[in-house]
N, C-alpha and C positions, 0 to 999 in steps of 0.2 A: 504493499500500499504505499502511495506516494505522500510526501509531507504535506501537499495541498489538499489531498483527499483526507487525510487525517484531521487537518486543521479544519476542512470543512465540516466533516462529522461532528468534531467537538463543538464548533460553533452552533450548528443546529441542535445539538444535545442540551447546550446551555440555554439557547433560546426557547427551546420546548419546556425544559424545566421551569424556567422563569415564567413562561405563559401559564404553566399549570399551577404554579404557586400563586400568581396573581389571581387566576380564576378562582382558585381554592379560597384565598383570603376575602376576595369580592363576595364569593357565595356564603361564606362564613358571616361576613359582616351583614349582608342582606339578611340571612336567616335570623341574626341576632336582632336586628332592627324589627323584623317581623315579630318576633317573640315579644319584645318590649312594647310594640305598638299594635296590638290586636285591633282588627277592624270590623269583621263580621260579628253578629250577635253571639254565635257560638263561640268564637275566639275570645270575646270580652268575657263571657259567663265563664269560661274555662281560666282565663287568666286571672280573674278577680279573686278565686278561691284562695284562702289563706287570711293572714293578718296585717292590717295596714295601720299606720299611726302617724300623728303630726310630727313634723321635723322640728318644731318649736312652738311656743305659745302664739296663738293667733288672735287677731283682733277682727271682730265683725260688728256691724251695727245691729242693735236689736230693739224692738218696740217696747216702750215702757208698758209694763204689765198693768199700772194703775190707771191706764186710759188717758193719761195726760197729753199723748200725741207725740212726746218728746222721744228722740233717738238717743239711746244710751250705748256706750262701748262696752263690749263684752270680750273678756280675755278667757281663752279656753284652749283645751287640748282635745283631740279626736283619737278614738281608736275603733276601728271596724273590722269584724271578722265575717267574711263572707263563706258560708258553709255550704255543703252538698244540698241538693233538692230545694234550691231557691231559699235558703234561710240566712238569717244574718243575727249578729249581736253587735250593737253599737254602744260605745260609751263616750261620753262628752263630760269633762271635768272643767268646772268654771273656777277662774282665780279672780282676786281682788286687785292683782297687780300685773304689771306688763311681762314680768319675767317668771311668773309661776311660782312665787315662794310663799303666797298664801291661798291655798285652796278653800274655795267657799262650798261647792256642792257638786255631786256627781249624779249623772243620769245614766241608766243603762236601759237600752231599747232592745227588745227581742221580738222577733217576728218574720214575716215573709217578704221576699221580694217579687214584685210583679214588673217585668220587662215590657217596655213600650217600643215605640217607633224610633227611628234615627233622629238625633237632634242636630239642628242645623249649625250649631256652633263649630263643628269640626268634623272631618271625615273620621269615623270610628266612634263617634260620641252617640249614646243612647239614652233615651228617657228611661227612668226607673222609679218605682214607687217603693218606699219603705213602709210596710204596713205593720204597726205595732200591735199585734194581735196575740202575742205570747208573754209579753212582760214589759212593764214600764217602771222601772225601779228609780227611786229618789233617795239619796243619802246626803244629809247635811254633814258637811266637813268642818265646819265653823259654828261657834254658839250663836252668832248672829244670824246665820243661815238657817239654823233650826228655829230660832225665834220667829223669823220672817214666815217660814213654811206654816208654823203653827197658828198664825193669825188668820182668823176666820175659817177654820177647819170645818169641812162638812160634818153634819151631825152623824155621830157614830164613828167617826175616824179617831183612833189614839193619836196622841201627840208624836211628833217627830223627835228622835233622840240623836245626839251627836254621834256619828260614826255608824249608824244602823240604818240598813236600807229597808225602805217600805214601799211595796209594789202597789201602785195606784191604778193598774189596769183596770178599765172599765167603770173606775170610781169617779164621782163628781169631784172636780177640783177647780173651783173659780179662778183661782190665781193663774192657772194655765189655760183658762177658758175652755175646760173640758167638762162635759156633762155625763150624767150618769148612764153607763152602758155604751159610751163612745169608743169607737176604735180610732185611734190618731194614726193619720197617714201623712208622709212626707213626700212631696212631688218634686223629684231631683232629675239630675242627670249623671252619667258616668263616662268618664273618658280616661284612657291612658296614653301617656306619651313618655318615651325614654325610661321606662320601667317605673314611672310615678303615677299615682291614681289621683284624678281630677274630680271633684264634685261641683255642684253649682255654687256661684258666688251669691252670697246673701244680697238681697236688694238693698239699696242705699237708704230707703226709708224705713227699713226694719220689718217689712211684711213677711210674715213667715211663708212656708212652702205648704200651706195648708189645703190648697185647693189646685186642680189641674192648671187653672188660668194664672196661678202664681209660680209655676215653675220657672226656675231660673234661666237666663239667657247667656251668663257669662261663666267663665271657670273661676273656681276658688284656688287658694293655696294648696298645693298638692299634699298628698299623705305618702309614705314611704313604706315599702314592704318591710315587715319585721321578719327577720331571718331566724330560724329556729336552729 
């Protein structure tokens, strides 16, 4: 074999190996992006399974429960577990400060997920309803929070105690605008990008997601997957 032929063969081999490596890296990158950015409803439902949590204390506008019409800042952290069979457990912890050093109250929501149509905010975003039909736990984490919850308790409900969770599912609770027997639902959206979970951004006027027409239009601060 001549030197030219050997050189030509080596050159082709190197180019071929480089092309294969480039294709492999590109294909791997594409597969990774697809895995982190699910688009179809089936992909989104499968990718959601597991636990997700806030990356820091979050700020959101909240409607004043007293009916004054004022918008109040609320500091919180979220934790959501998406379970098989379209079930979920959501936990929201409220704080009195920007940095989460003074916890006030914790809510635990258990129930059913109802998946809807595509949401127009982004390709791969879907409408989702959180139906709180299995549990609505409220735990005061500060004495003042317990005192606030105990103001105007419905007849027959025992007082809240610091650090003790009380399930108010289907119970009348005027402070939260809940009537006897009511199943509370949250009409939201869900979207994944770069391995992060986005829900809907709260309305600037504090309007809750309590009706389909109040479903959010923008994206909120994302949650990160909790690795086990």
